[in-house]
LOZAGU-691547 format. One line per field, with one value per atom (N, C-alpha, C): residue in one letter; atom name; x, y, z. Coordinates in Angstrom, 1 decimal, padded with zeros to 4 digits, always signed. Example, Ala and Ser with C-alpha at 12.3 -4.5 7.8 and 13.67 -1.06 7.14 Angstrom:
! residues 2
r	(a|a|a|s|s|s)
a	(N|CA|C|N|CA|C)
X	(+013.2|+012.3|+013.2|+012.8|+013.7|+012.9)
Y	(-005.7|-004.5|-003.3|-002.2|-001.1|+000.0)
Z	(+007.8|+007.8|+007.8|+007.1|+007.1|+007.9)
***
This chain:
! residues 193
r	(m|m|m|n|n|n|e|e|e|a|a|a|p|p|p|i|i|i|k|k|k|e|e|e|l|l|l|h|h|h|s|s|s|v|v|v|r|r|r|f|f|f|r|r|r|n|n|n|k|k|k|g|g|g|y|y|y|t|t|t|g|g|g|k|k|k|k|k|k|l|l|l|l|l|l|p|p|p|a|a|a|d|d|d|q|q|q|e|e|e|y|y|y|a|a|a|f|f|f|l|l|l|n|n|n|f|f|f|l|l|l|i|i|i|r|r|r|s|s|s|l|l|l|g|g|g|e|e|e|n|n|n|v|v|v|f|f|f|l|l|l|i|i|i|s|s|s|t|t|t|r|r|r|l|l|l|g|g|g|l|l|l|d|d|d|i|i|i|y|y|y|y|y|y|l|l|l|s|s|s|q|q|q|h|h|h|s|s|s|q|q|q|t|t|t|s|s|s|f|f|f|i|i|i|a|a|a|k|k|k|n|n|n|v|v|v|w|w|w|l|l|l|f|f|f|q|q|q|s|s|s|e|e|e|g|g|g|d|d|d|a|a|a|e|e|e|g|g|g|r|r|r|s|s|s|f|f|f|n|n|n|y|y|y|e|e|e|e|e|e|r|r|r|s|s|s|g|g|g|t|t|t|a|a|a|v|v|v|l|l|l|d|d|d|f|f|f|f|f|f|d|d|d|k|k|k|a|a|a|v|v|v|e|e|e|s|s|s|l|l|l|s|s|s|g|g|g|h|h|h|p|p|p|q|q|q|l|l|l|f|f|f|l|l|l|s|s|s|c|c|c|c|c|c|k|k|k|r|r|r|i|i|i|i|i|i|a|a|a|r|r|r|f|f|f|n|n|n|d|d|d|l|l|l|g|g|g|i|i|i|k|k|k|t|t|t|p|p|p|l|l|l|n|n|n|q|q|q|m|m|m|l|l|l|y|y|y|t|t|t|c|c|c|f|f|f|d|d|d|n|n|n|q|q|q|i|i|i|n|n|n|r|r|r|l|l|l|i|i|i|t|t|t|e|e|e|d|d|d|r|r|r|v|v|v|p|p|p|f|f|f|s|s|s|s|s|s|k|k|k|i|i|i|e|e|e|r|r|r|l|l|l|r|r|r|n|n|n|e|e|e|r|r|r|e|e|e|q|q|q|p|p|p|f|f|f|l|l|l|k|k|k|a|a|a|n|n|n|d|d|d|a|a|a|m|m|m|q|q|q|r|r|r|l|l|l|l|l|l|q|q|q|a|a|a|f|f|f|a|a|a|s|s|s|r|r|r|d|d|d|s|s|s|i|i|i|n|n|n)
a	(N|CA|C|N|CA|C|N|CA|C|N|CA|C|N|CA|C|N|CA|C|N|CA|C|N|CA|C|N|CA|C|N|CA|C|N|CA|C|N|CA|C|N|CA|C|N|CA|C|N|CA|C|N|CA|C|N|CA|C|N|CA|C|N|CA|C|N|CA|C|N|CA|C|N|CA|C|N|CA|C|N|CA|C|N|CA|C|N|CA|C|N|CA|C|N|CA|C|N|CA|C|N|CA|C|N|CA|C|N|CA|C|N|CA|C|N|CA|C|N|CA|C|N|CA|C|N|CA|C|N|CA|C|N|CA|C|N|CA|C|N|CA|C|N|CA|C|N|CA|C|N|CA|C|N|CA|C|N|CA|C|N|CA|C|N|CA|C|N|CA|C|N|CA|C|N|CA|C|N|CA|C|N|CA|C|N|CA|C|N|CA|C|N|CA|C|N|CA|C|N|CA|C|N|CA|C|N|CA|C|N|CA|C|N|CA|C|N|CA|C|N|CA|C|N|CA|C|N|CA|C|N|CA|C|N|CA|C|N|CA|C|N|CA|C|N|CA|C|N|CA|C|N|CA|C|N|CA|C|N|CA|C|N|CA|C|N|CA|C|N|CA|C|N|CA|C|N|CA|C|N|CA|C|N|CA|C|N|CA|C|N|CA|C|N|CA|C|N|CA|C|N|CA|C|N|CA|C|N|CA|C|N|CA|C|N|CA|C|N|CA|C|N|CA|C|N|CA|C|N|CA|C|N|CA|C|N|CA|C|N|CA|C|N|CA|C|N|CA|C|N|CA|C|N|CA|C|N|CA|C|N|CA|C|N|CA|C|N|CA|C|N|CA|C|N|CA|C|N|CA|C|N|CA|C|N|CA|C|N|CA|C|N|CA|C|N|CA|C|N|CA|C|N|CA|C|N|CA|C|N|CA|C|N|CA|C|N|CA|C|N|CA|C|N|CA|C|N|CA|C|N|CA|C|N|CA|C|N|CA|C|N|CA|C|N|CA|C|N|CA|C|N|CA|C|N|CA|C|N|CA|C|N|CA|C|N|CA|C|N|CA|C|N|CA|C|N|CA|C|N|CA|C|N|CA|C|N|CA|C|N|CA|C|N|CA|C|N|CA|C|N|CA|C|N|CA|C|N|CA|C|N|CA|C|N|CA|C|N|CA|C|N|CA|C|N|CA|C|N|CA|C|N|CA|C|N|CA|C|N|CA|C|N|CA|C|N|CA|C|N|CA|C|N|CA|C|N|CA|C|N|CA|C|N|CA|C|N|CA|C|N|CA|C|N|CA|C|N|CA|C|N|CA|C|N|CA|C|N|CA|C|N|CA|C|N|CA|C|N|CA|C|N|CA|C|N|CA|C|N|CA|C|N|CA|C|N|CA|C|N|CA|C|N|CA|C|N|CA|C|N|CA|C|N|CA|C|N|CA|C|N|CA|C|N|CA|C|N|CA|C|N|CA|C|N|CA|C|N|CA|C|N|CA|C|N|CA|C|N|CA|C|N|CA|C)
X	(+062.8|+063.8|+064.6|+064.7|+065.5|+067.0|+067.8|+069.3|+069.9|+069.3|+069.9|+070.3|+069.4|+069.9|+071.1|+071.1|+072.3|+073.5|+073.4|+074.6|+075.1|+074.2|+074.5|+074.8|+074.9|+075.1|+076.6|+076.9|+078.3|+078.4|+079.5|+079.8|+081.2|+081.4|+082.7|+082.7|+083.7|+083.8|+085.1|+084.9|+086.0|+086.3|+087.6|+088.0|+089.2|+089.3|+090.5|+091.6|+092.8|+094.0|+094.2|+094.2|+094.3|+092.9|+092.6|+091.3|+091.4|+090.7|+090.7|+089.4|+088.4|+087.1|+086.4|+086.9|+086.3|+085.6|+084.4|+083.6|+084.3|+084.2|+084.9|+084.2|+082.9|+082.1|+081.3|+081.2|+080.3|+078.8|+077.9|+076.5|+075.9|+076.1|+075.5|+076.1|+077.4|+078.0|+077.7|+077.4|+077.0|+075.7|+074.8|+073.5|+073.7|+074.6|+074.9|+075.6|+076.5|+077.2|+076.2|+075.3|+074.2|+073.4|+072.9|+072.1|+072.9|+074.2|+075.0|+075.1|+075.3|+075.4|+074.1|+073.0|+071.7|+071.4|+071.8|+071.6|+072.6|+073.8|+074.7|+074.5|+074.2|+074.1|+072.7|+071.7|+070.3|+069.9|+068.6|+068.0|+068.5|+069.1|+069.6|+071.0|+071.0|+072.2|+071.9|+072.7|+072.5|+073.8|+073.8|+075.1|+074.9|+075.8|+075.7|+077.1|+077.1|+078.4|+078.4|+079.5|+079.7|+081.1|+081.5|+082.8|+083.9|+083.4|+084.3|+084.6|+083.8|+084.0|+082.7|+082.8|+081.7|+081.4|+080.2|+079.9|+078.9|+079.1|+078.2|+077.9|+076.6|+076.0|+075.3|+075.4|+074.7|+074.4|+073.5|+073.2|+073.7|+074.5|+075.0|+075.5|+075.5|+076.0|+077.5|+078.1|+079.6|+080.0|+081.2|+081.7|+081.8|+081.4|+081.5|+082.5|+083.3|+084.2|+085.1|+085.7|+086.6|+085.9|+084.8|+084.0|+083.7|+083.2|+082.9|+084.1|+085.2|+086.5|+087.0|+086.8|+087.3|+086.4|+085.2|+084.3|+084.1|+084.4|+084.2|+085.0|+086.2|+087.0|+086.3|+085.5|+084.8|+083.8|+083.4|+082.4|+083.0|+084.3|+084.9|+085.0|+085.0|+085.2|+086.6|+086.9|+088.2|+089.3|+089.1|+090.1|+090.3|+089.3|+089.4|+090.1|+090.0|+090.6|+092.1|+092.7|+094.1|+094.8|+095.7|+096.5|+095.8|+094.6|+093.9|+093.9|+094.1|+094.0|+093.1|+092.6|+091.6|+092.1|+091.6|+091.7|+090.3|+090.2|+088.9|+089.0|+087.8|+087.7|+086.4|+086.3|+085.1|+084.7|+083.4|+082.9|+081.7|+081.4|+080.4|+079.6|+078.3|+077.5|+077.1|+077.1|+076.7|+077.7|+079.0|+080.0|+079.6|+078.8|+078.4|+077.5|+076.5|+075.5|+076.2|+077.1|+077.9|+078.7|+079.3|+080.1|+079.2|+078.0|+077.1|+076.6|+076.3|+076.0|+077.1|+078.3|+079.5|+079.7|+079.5|+079.7|+078.7|+077.5|+076.5|+076.8|+077.2|+077.5|+078.8|+079.8|+081.0|+080.8|+079.9|+079.6|+078.9|+078.2|+077.4|+078.3|+079.6|+080.6|+081.0|+080.6|+080.9|+079.6|+078.9|+077.5|+077.2|+078.0|+077.7|+077.8|+078.8|+079.0|+077.8|+077.5|+076.4|+075.1|+074.8|+073.5|+073.5|+074.7|+074.8|+074.6|+075.2|+075.1|+073.7|+073.0|+071.6|+070.7|+071.0|+070.2|+070.4|+071.6|+071.9|+071.3|+071.4|+070.9|+069.4|+068.7|+067.2|+066.8|+067.5|+067.2|+067.4|+068.4|+068.6|+067.5|+067.1|+066.0|+064.7|+064.5|+063.3|+063.4|+064.6|+064.7|+064.5|+065.1|+065.0|+063.9|+063.3|+062.3|+062.9|+062.0|+062.5|+061.8|+061.8|+061.1|+062.0|+063.3|+064.1|+064.6|+064.9|+065.4|+066.6|+067.5|+068.7|+068.3|+067.4|+067.0|+066.3|+065.5|+064.8|+065.8|+066.9|+067.9|+068.6|+069.1|+069.8|+069.0|+067.7|+066.9|+066.6|+066.3|+066.0|+067.3|+068.4|+069.7|+069.9|+069.7|+069.9|+068.8|+067.6|+066.5|+066.7|+067.1|+067.4|+068.5|+069.6|+070.7|+070.3|+069.6|+069.2|+068.3|+067.3|+066.4|+067.1|+068.1|+068.8|+069.7|+070.3|+071.2|+070.3|+069.2|+068.3|+067.7|+067.3|+066.8|+067.9|+069.1|+070.2|+070.7|+070.2|+070.5|+072.0|+072.5|+073.9|+074.1|+073.0|+073.1|+072.9|+073.9|+073.7|+072.6|+072.3|+071.3|+070.1|+069.7|+068.6|+067.3|+067.1|+065.8|+065.8|+066.9|+067.0|+066.9|+067.4|+067.3|+065.9|+065.3|+063.8|+063.0|+063.2|+062.5|+062.7|+064.0|+064.4|+063.6|+063.6|+063.0|+061.5|+060.9|+059.4|+059.1|+059.9|+059.7|+060.0|+061.1|+061.6|+061.3|+061.1|+060.9|+059.5|+059.4|+058.2|+057.3|+055.9|+055.0|+055.3|+055.8|+056.1|+057.3|+058.1|+059.1|+058.6|+057.6|+057.2|+056.2|+055.3|+054.2|+054.1|+054.6|+054.5|+054.5|+053.4|+053.2|+054.3|+054.8|+055.9|+057.2|+057.3|+058.5|+058.5|+057.3|+057.3|+057.7|+057.3|+057.7|+059.2|+059.7|+061.1|+061.9|+061.5|+062.2|+062.3|+061.2|+061.3|+062.2|+062.2|+063.1|+064.5|+064.7|+066.0|+066.7|+065.9|+066.5|+067.2|+066.7|+067.4|+068.7|+069.1|+070.5|+071.6|+071.4|+072.5|+072.6|+071.5|+071.5|+072.3|+072.4|+073.1|+074.6|+075.1|+076.5|+077.1)
Y	(+098.1|+098.2|+096.9|+096.4|+095.2|+095.6|+094.6|+094.9|+095.2|+094.9|+095.1|+096.6|+097.6|+098.9|+099.3|+098.9|+099.3|+098.6|+097.3|+096.6|+097.3|+097.9|+098.5|+100.0|+100.5|+101.9|+102.2|+103.3|+103.7|+105.2|+105.7|+107.2|+107.5|+108.6|+109.1|+110.6|+111.0|+112.4|+113.0|+114.0|+114.8|+116.0|+116.2|+117.4|+118.1|+119.4|+120.1|+119.7|+119.7|+119.5|+120.8|+120.8|+122.0|+122.7|+123.6|+124.2|+125.5|+125.5|+126.7|+127.5|+126.9|+127.7|+127.8|+127.2|+127.2|+125.9|+126.0|+124.8|+124.1|+122.8|+122.0|+122.2|+122.4|+122.6|+123.8|+124.6|+125.7|+125.2|+126.0|+125.5|+124.9|+125.6|+125.0|+123.7|+123.5|+122.3|+121.2|+121.6|+120.7|+119.9|+120.7|+120.1|+119.3|+119.8|+119.0|+117.7|+117.7|+116.5|+115.5|+116.0|+115.2|+114.5|+115.3|+114.7|+113.7|+113.9|+112.9|+111.6|+111.8|+110.6|+109.8|+110.5|+109.9|+109.1|+109.7|+109.0|+107.8|+107.9|+106.9|+105.8|+106.1|+105.2|+104.8|+105.6|+105.4|+106.5|+106.4|+107.5|+107.5|+106.5|+106.5|+107.1|+108.4|+109.2|+110.5|+110.9|+112.1|+112.8|+114.1|+114.9|+116.1|+116.4|+117.6|+118.3|+119.6|+120.3|+121.5|+121.6|+122.7|+123.2|+124.2|+124.8|+123.8|+122.8|+121.8|+120.7|+120.5|+119.5|+119.1|+117.9|+117.3|+115.9|+115.6|+114.3|+113.7|+112.5|+111.8|+110.4|+110.2|+108.9|+108.2|+106.9|+106.2|+104.7|+104.1|+102.7|+102.0|+100.9|+100.1|+098.8|+097.8|+096.5|+096.5|+097.4|+097.5|+099.0|+099.2|+100.6|+101.2|+102.5|+103.3|+104.5|+104.4|+105.5|+105.8|+104.9|+105.1|+105.9|+105.4|+106.1|+107.6|+107.8|+109.1|+110.0|+109.5|+110.3|+110.7|+109.8|+110.1|+111.2|+111.2|+112.2|+113.5|+113.6|+114.9|+116.0|+115.6|+116.6|+117.3|+116.5|+117.1|+118.2|+118.3|+119.3|+120.5|+120.6|+121.8|+122.9|+124.1|+125.2|+125.1|+125.6|+125.5|+126.1|+127.2|+127.9|+127.1|+126.5|+125.8|+124.5|+123.8|+122.5|+122.6|+123.7|+123.8|+123.9|+123.0|+123.1|+122.7|+122.2|+121.8|+120.3|+119.8|+118.4|+118.1|+116.9|+116.5|+115.3|+115.2|+113.9|+113.3|+112.1|+111.5|+110.2|+109.9|+108.7|+108.1|+106.8|+106.1|+105.2|+105.0|+104.1|+103.3|+102.2|+101.3|+100.8|+100.4|+099.8|+100.7|+100.1|+100.9|+101.9|+101.8|+102.8|+104.1|+104.1|+105.4|+106.1|+105.4|+106.0|+106.4|+105.6|+106.0|+107.2|+107.3|+108.5|+109.7|+109.5|+110.6|+111.2|+110.2|+110.6|+111.4|+110.9|+111.6|+113.0|+113.1|+114.4|+115.4|+115.0|+115.9|+116.4|+115.4|+115.7|+116.6|+116.3|+117.1|+118.5|+118.7|+120.0|+120.9|+120.2|+121.0|+121.7|+121.4|+122.1|+123.4|+123.7|+124.9|+125.5|+126.3|+126.7|+127.3|+128.3|+128.9|+127.9|+127.1|+126.1|+125.1|+124.7|+123.7|+124.3|+125.5|+126.1|+126.2|+126.6|+126.6|+125.3|+124.2|+122.9|+122.4|+122.7|+122.3|+122.9|+124.2|+124.8|+124.1|+123.8|+123.1|+121.7|+121.0|+119.6|+119.6|+120.5|+120.6|+121.0|+122.0|+122.4|+121.3|+120.5|+119.3|+118.3|+118.0|+117.1|+117.6|+119.0|+119.6|+119.4|+119.6|+119.5|+118.0|+117.1|+115.7|+114.9|+115.4|+114.6|+113.4|+112.6|+111.3|+110.1|+110.1|+109.1|+107.8|+107.9|+106.8|+106.2|+104.9|+104.3|+105.0|+105.5|+106.2|+107.5|+108.3|+109.6|+109.3|+108.2|+107.9|+107.6|+106.8|+106.5|+107.7|+108.6|+109.7|+110.7|+111.0|+111.9|+111.4|+110.2|+109.6|+109.8|+109.5|+109.6|+111.1|+112.0|+113.5|+113.9|+113.6|+114.0|+113.4|+112.2|+111.6|+112.4|+112.7|+113.4|+114.8|+115.5|+116.9|+116.8|+115.9|+115.8|+115.5|+114.6|+114.2|+115.4|+116.1|+117.2|+118.3|+118.6|+119.6|+119.2|+117.9|+117.4|+117.5|+117.2|+117.3|+118.7|+119.7|+121.1|+121.3|+120.6|+120.6|+121.4|+122.1|+122.9|+124.4|+125.2|+126.6|+127.3|+127.0|+127.6|+126.8|+126.0|+125.1|+125.7|+126.9|+127.6|+128.0|+128.5|+128.8|+127.6|+126.5|+125.3|+124.8|+124.8|+124.4|+125.3|+126.6|+127.5|+127.2|+127.0|+126.6|+125.4|+124.4|+123.1|+123.3|+124.1|+124.3|+125.2|+126.1|+127.0|+126.3|+125.5|+125.0|+123.6|+122.7|+121.3|+121.2|+120.5|+120.3|+119.4|+119.5|+118.7|+117.2|+116.7|+115.2|+114.9|+115.8|+115.5|+115.5|+116.3|+116.5|+115.4|+115.0|+114.1|+113.0|+111.8|+110.8|+109.4|+108.7|+107.4|+106.5|+106.5|+105.6|+106.0|+107.3|+107.7|+107.0|+106.9|+106.3|+104.8|+104.1|+102.7|+102.7|+103.7|+103.7|+104.0|+104.9|+105.1|+103.9|+103.1|+101.9|+100.9|+100.7|+099.8|+100.3|+101.6|+102.2|+101.9|+101.8|+101.4|+100.0|+099.2|+097.8|+097.9|+099.1|+099.2|+098.7|+099.0|+098.6|+097.1|+096.4|+094.9|+094.4|+095.1|+094.6|+094.7|+095.6|+095.8|+094.5)
Z	(-039.9|-041.0|-041.1|-042.3|-042.4|-042.4|-042.3|-042.2|-043.5|-044.6|-046.0|-046.2|-045.9|-046.2|-045.3|-044.1|-043.2|-043.7|-044.2|-044.7|-046.0|-046.8|-048.0|-047.9|-046.7|-046.4|-046.5|-047.2|-047.4|-047.3|-047.0|-047.1|-047.5|-048.1|-048.4|-048.0|-047.3|-046.8|-047.4|-048.2|-048.8|-047.9|-047.7|-046.9|-047.6|-047.6|-048.1|-047.2|-047.7|-046.9|-046.2|-044.9|-044.1|-044.1|-043.3|-043.2|-044.1|-045.2|-046.1|-045.9|-045.3|-045.2|-046.5|-047.5|-048.9|-049.2|-049.7|-050.1|-051.2|-051.2|-052.3|-053.6|-053.6|-054.9|-054.8|-055.8|-055.8|-055.8|-055.3|-055.1|-056.3|-057.5|-058.7|-059.1|-058.8|-059.2|-058.1|-056.9|-055.9|-056.3|-056.8|-057.3|-058.6|-059.4|-060.7|-060.3|-059.3|-058.9|-058.2|-057.4|-056.8|-057.9|-058.8|-059.9|-060.7|-060.9|-061.6|-060.8|-059.5|-058.7|-058.6|-058.5|-058.5|-059.8|-060.9|-062.2|-062.3|-061.7|-061.8|-060.8|-059.6|-058.5|-058.0|-058.5|-058.1|-057.1|-056.7|-055.9|-054.5|-054.0|-052.6|-052.5|-052.7|-052.6|-051.8|-050.9|-050.1|-050.1|-050.4|-050.5|-049.6|-048.7|-048.0|-048.0|-048.3|-048.4|-047.5|-046.7|-045.8|-046.1|-045.3|-045.5|-044.9|-044.2|-043.7|-044.7|-045.7|-046.7|-047.4|-048.0|-048.7|-048.3|-047.8|-047.4|-048.3|-048.8|-049.7|-049.0|-048.9|-048.3|-049.4|-049.5|-050.5|-050.1|-050.8|-050.6|-051.8|-051.6|-052.7|-052.2|-053.0|-052.5|-052.4|-053.2|-053.2|-053.0|-052.5|-052.3|-053.7|-053.8|-055.0|-054.8|-053.7|-053.4|-054.5|-055.1|-056.2|-057.4|-057.7|-058.8|-058.4|-057.1|-056.7|-056.7|-056.1|-056.0|-057.4|-058.4|-059.7|-060.4|-060.0|-060.7|-060.0|-058.7|-058.0|-058.7|-059.2|-059.9|-061.1|-061.7|-062.9|-062.6|-061.3|-060.9|-060.2|-060.1|-059.5|-060.5|-060.1|-061.1|-061.5|-062.7|-063.2|-062.3|-061.8|-060.9|-059.6|-059.1|-057.8|-058.0|-059.1|-059.3|-059.3|-059.7|-059.9|-058.5|-058.2|-057.0|-055.7|-055.8|-054.6|-054.5|-053.3|-053.1|-051.9|-051.9|-050.9|-050.2|-049.0|-048.2|-048.3|-048.4|-048.3|-047.5|-046.8|-046.0|-046.3|-046.2|-046.4|-045.3|-045.1|-044.1|-044.7|-044.0|-044.5|-043.3|-043.6|-042.6|-041.4|-040.2|-039.0|-038.7|-039.2|-038.9|-039.5|-040.6|-041.2|-040.2|-039.7|-038.7|-037.4|-037.0|-035.7|-036.0|-037.1|-037.4|-037.6|-038.2|-038.4|-037.1|-036.1|-034.8|-034.1|-034.2|-033.6|-034.3|-035.6|-036.3|-035.8|-035.6|-035.1|-033.7|-032.9|-031.5|-031.4|-032.2|-032.1|-032.6|-033.6|-034.1|-033.1|-032.2|-031.2|-030.3|-030.3|-029.5|-030.1|-031.4|-032.1|-032.6|-031.7|-031.9|-033.2|-033.7|-035.0|-036.2|-036.2|-037.2|-037.1|-035.9|-035.7|-036.3|-036.0|-036.4|-038.0|-038.5|-040.0|-040.6|-040.1|-040.6|-040.5|-039.3|-039.2|-040.3|-040.5|-041.6|-042.9|-043.3|-044.5|-044.6|-043.5|-043.5|-043.6|-042.9|-042.9|-044.3|-044.9|-046.3|-047.3|-047.1|-048.0|-047.9|-046.7|-046.5|-047.1|-047.0|-047.6|-049.1|-049.7|-051.1|-051.6|-050.9|-051.3|-050.7|-049.6|-048.9|-048.2|-047.7|-047.0|-047.7|-049.0|-049.7|-049.9|-049.8|-050.0|-048.6|-048.6|-047.4|-046.8|-047.7|-047.2|-046.5|-047.1|-046.5|-045.2|-045.1|-043.9|-042.8|-043.1|-042.1|-041.6|-042.6|-042.2|-041.4|-041.9|-041.2|-039.8|-039.6|-038.3|-037.4|-037.9|-037.1|-036.7|-037.7|-037.4|-036.4|-036.6|-035.7|-034.3|-034.2|-032.8|-032.1|-032.8|-032.2|-031.8|-032.6|-032.3|-031.1|-031.1|-030.0|-028.7|-028.7|-027.6|-027.1|-028.0|-027.6|-027.0|-027.5|-027.0|-025.6|-025.5|-024.2|-023.1|-023.5|-022.5|-022.3|-023.1|-023.0|-023.3|-024.4|-024.8|-026.0|-026.5|-027.7|-027.3|-027.4|-027.0|-027.8|-029.0|-029.8|-029.9|-028.9|-029.0|-029.4|-028.8|-029.2|-030.6|-031.2|-032.6|-033.5|-033.0|-033.8|-033.8|-032.6|-032.6|-033.5|-033.4|-034.3|-035.7|-036.1|-037.4|-037.9|-037.0|-037.4|-037.6|-036.7|-036.8|-038.0|-038.4|-039.6|-040.9|-040.9|-042.2|-042.5|-041.5|-041.8|-042.4|-043.5|-044.2|-043.4|-043.6|-042.8|-042.9|-044.0|-044.1|-043.2|-042.8|-041.9|-040.4|-040.1|-038.8|-038.3|-039.2|-038.8|-039.9|-039.6|-040.6|-039.8|-040.0|-039.4|-039.6|-040.9|-041.3|-040.5|-040.1|-039.4|-038.0|-037.4|-036.1|-036.2|-037.2|-037.4|-037.6|-038.4|-038.7|-037.4|-036.6|-035.3|-034.5|-034.4|-033.6|-034.2|-035.6|-036.2|-036.1|-036.2|-036.1|-034.8|-033.7|-032.4|-032.5|-033.4|-033.5|-034.1|-034.6|-035.2|-034.3|-033.0|-032.1|-032.0|-032.2|-032.1|-033.3|-034.4|-035.6|-035.3|-034.5|-034.2|-033.6)
***
């Protein structure tokens, strides 16, 4: 993997102020917002929404956080937008992948939430595939962390997660020659730091 995609990697994470347990966007608006971002920023956009918040990953030469923050409000349902405020934080470059790693690891300490997030992430990769450099990076990062946590027996629901991966991951995610090359190249990420 060349350094350009990692240098162009950005993320923005939206969170409710306080824990409300309510998603920032309804499911139909989540897909509408993702489609809007793909049309606006290009195909290298990945969005994942959980009850903890909304994470958006993208490749761009420049930060698009301001653009994304201004437009997320358009996709909230009318009743949800009133009186709600968000915190958001952005990251760039290898900090995005490091934070993604830490987020997966910290979620493993909350088994039910971790299992739920794994289901959502696997479903999103199944929907989007791993055709883009961004999805390849994120899938590799996610897969490496899950494999490491399972190997170290640090995931209470490891058998459920393995079963979920075997049942739900599409064949292109399980066996792909390009993925092996990507895994090797991904290991060079640490040398970029």
